[in-house]
N, C-alpha and C positions, 0 to 999 in steps of 0.2 A: 275500547282499545287504549285506555288512559295510560297503561303501563307498557305499551309496545316499545321494544328496544331497551327496556330497563333491565339491568343486571343486578340481581338481588340474592343475598344469602339469608336463609331463614334457618335458625337453629331450633331444636326441639320439634322437628318436623314429622316425626313418626306417628303422632296422635294429637288429639285435643286441639288447642288453639293454634299451635304451629302448623299442623296439618291443614287446618282450615285456611290459614293465611297462604300457604303454598297453593292450595286449590284456587283460591280467589285470584291471586296474583297471576298465575299462569292463564287463567280464564280471561284475564284482561291484558294479555300479551307479554307478560314479563318472562324473562329467562331466569329460572330460580335454581340455585344450588341448595338442596334440602339436606341439612346436617342433623344427624342424630346418632347417639351411641348404640342404639338398637338397630343393627344393620338389616336384619330380616324384616322387621316391621317398617323400617324406613323405605326399603326397596318396594315393599308391598304398597305402602301409602303413595309413593311416587307413581306407581303404575296405574293408579286410579285417576291421576290428574288428566284433565282434558284441556287442550289448547284453546287458542292458537299459540300460547306460550308453551314452555316445557319445564319439567322438573328433573334435575339431575341428583340422584341420591348419593350422598357422600358420608361415610362414617366418621364421626368425630366425638371424642370425649372432651367436653368443654372445660373440664377441670385439669386437663393435662396439656402443658404448653406445647410439647412436640406434636401432639395430635392436632391441636388447633392450628399451629403453623403449617403443618402438612395439608390440612383440609382447606385452608384459605389459599394456599398455593395451587391446589387442585381446582378450586373455584375460579381463580384468576385464569388458569389455563382453559377451563371449559367455557367461561363467559367472555374472555378477552378483556377483563377489567371488572370493576365493581362500582355500583352506584349507591347501594343501600345495604344495611344490615338490619334484620329484625331478629333480636336475640330473645327467643322465647323459652329456651331450655331451662329447666329447673325442677326441683323436687320439693315436696311439702309434707314430710312425715310429722306425726303427732307425738308429743311427749310432754308430761308435766315438767315445768322448768327445773325443779329440784331433782328430777329423776333422769334428766337428759345426760346421756353418757358422752364422754369426750369423743368417742368414735362417731356418734350421731352428729354432734356439734360440728366436728371437722368435715364430715361428709356434706352436710348442708351448706356450710360456708364455702367449701371447695367448689361445689357445683354452682351455687347461686351467686356468690359474691366473686370468688376467684374466676369463675367462668365468665362473668360479665367483664371483668378486667381483661382477661386473655383474649376474648373474642373482639372486644372493642379496640384493643391495641393492634390486633392483627388486621382488623378492618381499616384502621387509620392508615396503615402503610399503603393501602391500595386506594384510599380516598383523598389523601393529602394533596395531590396535585390538581384535582379537578373538583373537589368538594363532594358532598353527598349527605345521606341521612343515616342516622343510627337511632333505632328504637329499641330500648331495653324494657323487658317486662319486670316491673316492680310489683307492688301489692299494697292494698290498704293496710295490710299487716305491718308494713314498714312505716306507716304513719301512726296508726293507733295501737298496734300490737294486738295479737290474738291469744286468748287463753289456750294453753295446750300446744302452742306453736311458737315457743320462745326462740328457738334456733332459727326457724323460718323467718320470724319477724325481724330478728337481728340481721339476717342475711339480706333481706329486702330493704332494711334501713341503710345498709351499706351501699346497695345499688343506688339509692336516691342521693346519698352523699357524693358518690362517684360521679353521677350524672351532672350535678351542679358544678363540680370542678372542671370536668372536661368540656362541658358546654361552653365555658369561658375560654379555656385554653385552646380549644380547637376551632373556635369561631373565626380566627384569622385565615384558616384554611377553607372556610365556607362549608364546614361540616357542622350540621345541627345534630344535637343529641337530646332526645326526649325519652320520657318514661311512660309506659302504659300501666295503668292500675285497673286490671280487668275484674269484673264481677261476672264471670262466665262459667257455665256448667261444662265441666270437662271430666275425663277419666280420673285425673288427679283429685278432683272434688268428689267423685264417686268413691274413691278409695278412702277419703276422709270420712265420708258418710258411713262407709262400711265399718269403720273403727268405733262408731258410736253404738251405744246400747239403744234398744227401742225407745226407752224413755228419753234419752238424750236426743235422739233423732226427732221425736215429736216436738220436744222443746225447741230444738234448732229450727225446724221448719216454721213453727209458730213465730219465733223471733224474726226470721227472715221476712215473713209476711208483713211484719210491722216496720222493718228497716228499709225495704226496697220499695219506694213509691210506685215504680213502674212494674206492676205485675206480681210483686211479692216474692220473686225467686230470681235466680241467676239467669243471665242471658244466653242466647244461642251464638256459638262461635261464627257460624256462616252469615247469619243475618245481622247480628248486632256488633260484632267485633271487626271482622275482616274489612268491611267497607270503610271504616274509619282509618284503619292502617293503610289502606290503599291510597287514601288522600294524603296521609302524613309522609309517604315516601315520594310524593311528587314535588315538582318545582313550585307548585302553588303553596306549599308549606315551608318555603325557604326562610320565612321571617319569624319562625317560632323555634326557640331552643331553650334548654334547661327547664322544660315544662313537664308537668305530670298530668296525663290525660286519663281521667277516671271514666271507664266505660262499664257502668255498673248499675244502671237503672236508678241512680240517685242514692246509692248506698253511702258513698263518701261525699258529703256536701261540705262546702266551706261555710262555717257557722260563726 
């Protein structure tokens, strides 16, 4: 019951890592507002959550300021305040850099970078009086760049730059801001795999086997990701801010 009484918003909650975090947090006692743009899938995912905590599904387009503000106001009403934000919402479409359309670029930046800005600022309004935790999902793509993912890499680089600035600015309010760099198997990753040819997929899997020391493939969201985030939203993590936590089996090492 490490999270009993905690009031937490999780974005991107309808599937993948966000859904796993909601399940885990509720199982450990948290009251969670689960935000996602896909209303039907979000409601269905929240219905599978088992207590003693609870998940409240709320529809939110993280790239739209009015939607974010309304969703956080609803979260505040449902929870009676806020202790933490886990911002996991994002997209990862593939495109060669030179063939990336302005429409695709704008969509990725709007959801991944603008969405981080909007949700963090909305959370700040409810955290500034008593402090709290913000965890933003970044990516190793924002550190190293990924071929075929130029727009995604740029958006996640923006997330990392944002985090380092607000970690300093918001420290006087006792708000910590950290980033997660996940190497986790998700529906988004499945979609990336589906866009590869059989030859590309074989080469990709062979490469992953050499790049990830622990098991040679991406991790499990329930077993490998959620328990780490569970710790990072507690008071025990109060002295860490502006950090990037790679949960990826050793894929991204400091060398």
